[in-house]
C-alpha beads as a LAMMPS data file, in Angstrom:
LAMMPS data file: protein, C-alpha beads

193 atoms
192 bonds

1 atom types
1 bond types

-500.0 500.0 xlo xhi
-500.0 500.0 ylo yhi
-500.0 500.0 zlo zhi

Masses

1 110.0

Atoms # bond

1 1 1 308.189 382.247 -454.984
2 1 1 308.576 383.037 -451.304
3 1 1 310.891 379.816 -450.725
4 1 1 312.775 380.840 -454.153
5 1 1 313.625 384.255 -451.992
6 1 1 314.887 382.118 -448.775
7 1 1 316.976 380.011 -451.631
8 1 1 318.763 382.613 -453.404
9 1 1 320.760 383.638 -450.509
10 1 1 322.764 380.844 -450.956
11 1 1 321.989 379.260 -454.428
12 1 1 322.888 380.622 -457.511
13 1 1 320.292 378.745 -459.824
14 1 1 317.268 380.205 -457.320
15 1 1 318.883 384.078 -457.722
16 1 1 319.151 383.639 -461.051
17 1 1 315.466 382.636 -461.669
18 1 1 314.682 385.418 -459.072
19 1 1 316.614 387.614 -461.054
20 1 1 314.650 386.210 -464.282
21 1 1 311.263 387.005 -462.611
22 1 1 311.927 390.618 -461.614
23 1 1 313.996 392.203 -464.026
24 1 1 311.642 393.140 -466.428
25 1 1 309.566 394.855 -464.063
26 1 1 312.841 396.754 -462.700
27 1 1 314.223 397.541 -466.325
28 1 1 310.482 398.761 -466.995
29 1 1 310.689 401.292 -463.937
30 1 1 314.356 402.240 -464.781
31 1 1 313.066 402.982 -468.517
32 1 1 310.323 405.179 -467.424
33 1 1 312.218 407.387 -464.779
34 1 1 315.381 407.585 -466.941
35 1 1 313.475 407.552 -470.328
36 1 1 316.631 406.201 -472.488
37 1 1 316.444 402.433 -472.508
38 1 1 320.519 401.978 -473.180
39 1 1 320.995 404.339 -469.698
40 1 1 318.054 402.451 -467.930
41 1 1 319.584 398.773 -468.561
42 1 1 322.923 399.910 -467.356
43 1 1 321.117 400.930 -464.277
44 1 1 319.209 398.082 -463.855
45 1 1 322.415 396.122 -464.156
46 1 1 323.701 397.885 -461.107
47 1 1 320.743 397.066 -459.598
48 1 1 321.360 393.544 -459.856
49 1 1 324.905 393.710 -459.312
50 1 1 324.200 395.565 -455.960
51 1 1 321.655 392.585 -454.852
52 1 1 323.582 390.274 -455.693
53 1 1 326.427 391.780 -453.590
54 1 1 323.777 391.967 -450.670
55 1 1 321.562 389.023 -450.585
56 1 1 322.690 387.409 -448.088
57 1 1 322.175 390.928 -445.961
58 1 1 318.416 390.604 -447.050
59 1 1 316.429 390.146 -444.231
60 1 1 312.949 389.580 -445.887
61 1 1 311.373 386.356 -446.443
62 1 1 308.288 386.490 -448.958
63 1 1 308.461 387.675 -452.848
64 1 1 306.590 390.800 -451.810
65 1 1 309.673 392.090 -449.716
66 1 1 312.511 391.010 -451.999
67 1 1 310.131 393.101 -454.439
68 1 1 310.019 396.083 -452.259
69 1 1 313.554 395.536 -451.800
70 1 1 314.725 395.701 -455.392
71 1 1 312.496 399.057 -455.955
72 1 1 314.238 400.770 -453.134
73 1 1 317.442 399.890 -454.846
74 1 1 316.496 400.944 -457.961
75 1 1 314.711 404.267 -456.658
76 1 1 318.361 404.895 -455.478
77 1 1 320.489 404.209 -458.487
78 1 1 318.168 405.938 -460.526
79 1 1 318.236 409.016 -457.890
80 1 1 321.698 408.520 -457.547
81 1 1 322.345 408.617 -461.698
82 1 1 320.336 411.683 -462.081
83 1 1 322.208 413.615 -458.889
84 1 1 325.752 412.454 -460.452
85 1 1 325.043 414.193 -463.852
86 1 1 323.444 417.162 -465.607
87 1 1 321.685 414.436 -468.303
88 1 1 318.422 415.182 -467.009
89 1 1 317.397 417.769 -469.271
90 1 1 318.872 415.786 -472.102
91 1 1 316.944 412.655 -471.139
92 1 1 313.632 414.662 -471.157
93 1 1 314.556 416.044 -474.471
94 1 1 315.571 412.609 -476.070
95 1 1 312.513 410.858 -474.710
96 1 1 310.224 413.754 -475.490
97 1 1 311.391 413.151 -479.695
98 1 1 311.228 409.630 -479.054
99 1 1 308.027 409.354 -477.306
100 1 1 308.707 406.784 -475.097
101 1 1 305.698 406.503 -472.841
102 1 1 302.432 404.845 -473.922
103 1 1 299.657 407.280 -474.220
104 1 1 297.239 405.303 -471.997
105 1 1 300.018 406.493 -468.814
106 1 1 299.883 410.251 -469.408
107 1 1 296.168 409.895 -469.101
108 1 1 295.933 407.903 -465.828
109 1 1 298.543 410.828 -465.174
110 1 1 297.530 413.800 -465.645
111 1 1 293.830 412.803 -465.526
112 1 1 292.730 415.602 -467.983
113 1 1 290.342 414.500 -471.365
114 1 1 292.534 416.966 -473.583
115 1 1 295.264 414.769 -475.331
116 1 1 298.881 414.882 -473.700
117 1 1 301.531 416.467 -475.544
118 1 1 304.910 413.824 -474.684
119 1 1 307.366 416.798 -474.439
120 1 1 305.199 418.973 -471.997
121 1 1 304.741 416.049 -469.840
122 1 1 308.680 414.835 -469.738
123 1 1 309.127 418.762 -469.280
124 1 1 306.651 418.756 -466.349
125 1 1 307.887 415.862 -464.831
126 1 1 311.480 417.188 -464.725
127 1 1 310.205 420.023 -462.680
128 1 1 309.654 417.824 -459.797
129 1 1 311.683 416.936 -457.189
130 1 1 313.243 413.456 -457.275
131 1 1 311.361 411.958 -454.683
132 1 1 307.632 413.674 -456.288
133 1 1 309.565 411.863 -459.701
134 1 1 309.988 408.333 -457.812
135 1 1 306.722 408.475 -456.141
136 1 1 304.818 409.143 -458.948
137 1 1 306.920 406.752 -461.476
138 1 1 307.050 403.825 -458.554
139 1 1 302.726 404.630 -458.922
140 1 1 301.893 405.144 -462.431
141 1 1 304.783 403.179 -464.209
142 1 1 305.514 400.069 -461.942
143 1 1 302.123 399.846 -460.743
144 1 1 302.881 399.661 -456.727
145 1 1 300.203 400.013 -454.280
146 1 1 300.600 403.178 -451.945
147 1 1 301.713 401.118 -448.570
148 1 1 304.250 399.520 -450.800
149 1 1 305.862 402.602 -452.138
150 1 1 305.877 404.053 -448.599
151 1 1 308.119 401.203 -447.815
152 1 1 310.191 401.513 -451.103
153 1 1 310.802 405.259 -450.143
154 1 1 311.259 404.203 -446.563
155 1 1 308.455 406.883 -445.673
156 1 1 304.952 406.976 -444.312
157 1 1 302.043 405.504 -446.060
158 1 1 300.199 409.212 -445.515
159 1 1 303.122 410.731 -446.714
160 1 1 302.592 408.761 -449.895
161 1 1 299.391 409.645 -450.462
162 1 1 299.871 413.602 -449.641
163 1 1 303.242 413.656 -451.934
164 1 1 301.622 411.994 -454.749
165 1 1 298.363 414.354 -454.803
166 1 1 300.656 417.631 -454.493
167 1 1 303.161 416.072 -457.395
168 1 1 300.006 415.365 -459.181
169 1 1 298.706 419.073 -458.742
170 1 1 301.724 420.317 -459.493
171 1 1 302.246 418.401 -462.949
172 1 1 298.653 419.522 -463.928
173 1 1 299.325 423.260 -463.119
174 1 1 302.762 422.948 -465.311
175 1 1 301.074 421.411 -467.753
176 1 1 298.041 424.216 -467.781
177 1 1 301.196 426.984 -468.457
178 1 1 302.414 424.941 -471.112
179 1 1 298.982 424.718 -473.113
180 1 1 298.437 428.374 -472.157
181 1 1 301.891 429.873 -473.750
182 1 1 302.735 427.502 -476.150
183 1 1 305.078 424.714 -475.088
184 1 1 307.936 425.162 -472.405
185 1 1 311.350 425.684 -473.784
186 1 1 314.250 423.448 -473.000
187 1 1 315.505 426.194 -470.556
188 1 1 312.473 425.590 -468.746
189 1 1 313.372 422.166 -467.397
190 1 1 315.348 422.686 -464.318
191 1 1 318.149 420.157 -463.067
192 1 1 318.067 418.135 -459.711
193 1 1 315.378 419.422 -457.451

Bonds

1 1 1 2
2 1 2 3
3 1 3 4
4 1 4 5
5 1 5 6
6 1 6 7
7 1 7 8
8 1 8 9
9 1 9 10
10 1 10 11
11 1 11 12
12 1 12 13
13 1 13 14
14 1 14 15
15 1 15 16
16 1 16 17
17 1 17 18
18 1 18 19
19 1 19 20
20 1 20 21
21 1 21 22
22 1 22 23
23 1 23 24
24 1 24 25
25 1 25 26
26 1 26 27
27 1 27 28
28 1 28 29
29 1 29 30
30 1 30 31
31 1 31 32
32 1 32 33
33 1 33 34
34 1 34 35
35 1 35 36
36 1 36 37
37 1 37 38
38 1 38 39
39 1 39 40
40 1 40 41
41 1 41 42
42 1 42 43
43 1 43 44
44 1 44 45
45 1 45 46
46 1 46 47
47 1 47 48
48 1 48 49
49 1 49 50
50 1 50 51
51 1 51 52
52 1 52 53
53 1 53 54
54 1 54 55
55 1 55 56
56 1 56 57
57 1 57 58
58 1 58 59
59 1 59 60
60 1 60 61
61 1 61 62
62 1 62 63
63 1 63 64
64 1 64 65
65 1 65 66
66 1 66 67
67 1 67 68
68 1 68 69
69 1 69 70
70 1 70 71
71 1 71 72
72 1 72 73
73 1 73 74
74 1 74 75
75 1 75 76
76 1 76 77
77 1 77 78
78 1 78 79
79 1 79 80
80 1 80 81
81 1 81 82
82 1 82 83
83 1 83 84
84 1 84 85
85 1 85 86
86 1 86 87
87 1 87 88
88 1 88 89
89 1 89 90
90 1 90 91
91 1 91 92
92 1 92 93
93 1 93 94
94 1 94 95
95 1 95 96
96 1 96 97
97 1 97 98
98 1 98 99
99 1 99 100
100 1 100 101
101 1 101 102
102 1 102 103
103 1 103 104
104 1 104 105
105 1 105 106
106 1 106 107
107 1 107 108
108 1 108 109
109 1 109 110
110 1 110 111
111 1 111 112
112 1 112 113
113 1 113 114
114 1 114 115
115 1 115 116
116 1 116 117
117 1 117 118
118 1 118 119
119 1 119 120
120 1 120 121
121 1 121 122
122 1 122 123
123 1 123 124
124 1 124 125
125 1 125 126
126 1 126 127
127 1 127 128
128 1 128 129
129 1 129 130
130 1 130 131
131 1 131 132
132 1 132 133
133 1 133 134
134 1 134 135
135 1 135 136
136 1 136 137
137 1 137 138
138 1 138 139
139 1 139 140
140 1 140 141
141 1 141 142
142 1 142 143
143 1 143 144
144 1 144 145
145 1 145 146
146 1 146 147
147 1 147 148
148 1 148 149
149 1 149 150
150 1 150 151
151 1 151 152
152 1 152 153
153 1 153 154
154 1 154 155
155 1 155 156
156 1 156 157
157 1 157 158
158 1 158 159
159 1 159 160
160 1 160 161
161 1 161 162
162 1 162 163
163 1 163 164
164 1 164 165
165 1 165 166
166 1 166 167
167 1 167 168
168 1 168 169
169 1 169 170
170 1 170 171
171 1 171 172
172 1 172 173
173 1 173 174
174 1 174 175
175 1 175 176
176 1 176 177
177 1 177 178
178 1 178 179
179 1 179 180
180 1 180 181
181 1 181 182
182 1 182 183
183 1 183 184
184 1 184 185
185 1 185 186
186 1 186 187
187 1 187 188
188 1 188 189
189 1 189 190
190 1 190 191
191 1 191 192
192 1 192 193
């Protein structure tokens, strides 16, 4: 795979094979962050268009370097999409109706024995900042390790650990509030933070 990364700078076929290999993971990450598959597919396409345009500038030499670079571009594209629109509430509400995330993810996310209500989880995620959402998504939905997340987001490894811990605490607190008061109302979901 490392040789393929080096070849992809100048060889369309090699780039096509990298695309085929990494597309599913980037699409899954985008779906988890954007919640609506059609929007996630559009953003994923933008990610790979940017990658294709910049592949010759890519300075990494390994498949892991390329993977980090892809997730960095994907994170930036997702955050830009969310900032450019007021769609976060709409995305959360649509995803809550559709039930688009596997329950196994919610269990690892909230670390609670209580069954998760997806509408509450989506709303709680919406209460977090873009960076907190990125860190949680990269860790639990994309399965990246702390050091890889740090590379993707351009922050220190320790910062990822602290931010992840705080974000999970906020998420759990919001979910406890939802449990005590019934459910959050759509107006409870903030826009970009």
